[in-house]
N, C-alpha and C positions, 0 to 999 in steps of 0.2 A: 455273300458266299462265293459267287463266281469271281469277284475281284480278288478275294483272298486266294483262290486257287491259282489265278494268273500270277499274283505276286509271289506265291510259293515257288512257281517254276522260274520266274525271273531271277529270284535269289540264287537258283542253282546254276545260272548261266555263267560261263567264264567271263572275265572282265571285258574283253573286246566285244563280246556279244551284248553285255549289259550297256556298254556305251552306245552301241548301235540301237538297242532298245530305247534308251533315253532320247536319242536323236529322233526316232520315228515313233515314239510312244503313242501318240494319238491315233496314227494310222494303224498301228499294230493292234491297239485296243479296239478300234473300230472293226477290224477284220475278225478279231476274236469274238466280239459280241455278234457280229454278223453270222459267224458259224453257229453260235448258240441260238440265234434267232431262227436259222434254218432248221436246227434240230427241234426247236419248239414247234415250228410249222409242221414238220414231218410227224412228230408225236401226236399233235392235235389232229392232223389229217387222218392218220392211221386210226386213232382212237374213235373219231367220229364215224369214219367210213366203215370200220370193221367192228366197232363197239355199238354205238348208239344206232347207226343206220341199219345194222343187222337185225335189230329188234323191230324196225318199222316195215321193211320190205316194200320200198317204193321203186320206181323206175331207176335203173342203174345210173342213167345220165343225171337225174335229179339228185340222187344220193351223192354222186361225185361232185356236183355243183355245190350242194349244201356243205359237204365236208371241206371242199377247197376254200369256199368263202369264209367259213368258220375258222379254218386254220390261218388264213390270211389276216383276218381281223385280230386274232389272238397274237399272231406274230408281230403285227404292226404295233399293238399296244405294248408288248414286251420290248420291241425295238425302241419305241419312244422313250420308255422308262430308262433303259440302259444307256441309250445315247445321251439323254439329258443328264443323267446322274454320273455315269462313269466315263463316257467318252469325251463329251464336250464340257462337262462339269458346269452346266448352266444353272445359275441361281435365279429363281423367279422372285421378283420383288412385289408383284401384285397379280391378282387373278386375270386381269386383262392380258398381261404378258404370257401367263400360262396358256390361256385360250389361244393366243396368237401362235405360240409354239406348237400346240396340239393341232390346230387347224392347218398350219403350213406344213407340218410334218405329214399329216394324213394326205393332204393335197399333193405333196411331192411324191408320196408313195403311190398314190393313184396315177399320177402322171408317169411315173417310172413303170408302173404296171402296164399302162397303155403303150409306152415306148417298147417294152419287152414284147407285147403282143404284136406290134407293128413289125419289129425285127423278125419275129417268128413267122409272120405272114409273108414277109419277103423271102424267107427261107423256103417256105412251101412252094414258091414259084420255081425253085431249083429242083424240086422232086419231079421225076418223070414217071409216066405210067409203066415204062419198060425198065425202070431202075430196079436193081436187085435190093433185097432187104438190107444188105450190108451197105450199099451206096446210100440208101435212104437214112440209115442209122447215122452214118458219118456226116452227112449233110445236116441232119437234125442236130447232132452233137456240136458241130462247128457253129451253127447259128445260135444254139442255146448257150454255149460258152461265150460267144461274142455278146449276146444279149445280157448275160450276167455281168460281164466286165463293164459294159456301158452303163447298166443300171446301178451297179455298185459305185462306180465313180461319180455318176450323176447324184445319187443319194448322198454320198460323202460330201461333195462340194456344196450341195444345197443345204445340208445340215450344218456344215462349218460356216458358210458365208451368208446364209439367209436365216435359217430356222434358229440355230443356237449361237448366232453371231455375238461375239463378246461386245458388251456395251462399253463405250469409252467413259471413263470416270471424268468428272469435271477438270481435274488437274492434268488429264491426258489430252484434253481437247486442244485444237490448234490455236484458239483465240483466248 
């Protein structure tokens, strides 16, 4: 469904933009599904936090942790599916290959989550007790934006060159 929506809008593009799309299709599709993954994450986070968790009434920190982890898991599963099928068009020949892709994808996402946490902790070092709320907001925003760019690029390159790496066919091998 989401791929049909994207293709509908691509058909509406003027010819010069279509050529640009064709040239950078994989990257554009990766960003498109990245935005959808973010939306999935936000919907699940909101649904769990203000839907399911509102029925339980636990500690606010625990509720936030549960909804965040749940949203992250659902978003990673969604991202794996769309990256495999629509972005990198990976064809799995056996179950071992599927498990490899799943395991490396989840591992890469965990590593990028840790990377984002480290970048954000570095950002915290720039906060000052005497900083205004506006200063703190902008410092936070700059580090969050930087973290997202680093994480997105890292995830893209790991997905392209490690996780969903195109296998050479026997006739394409060097020998």
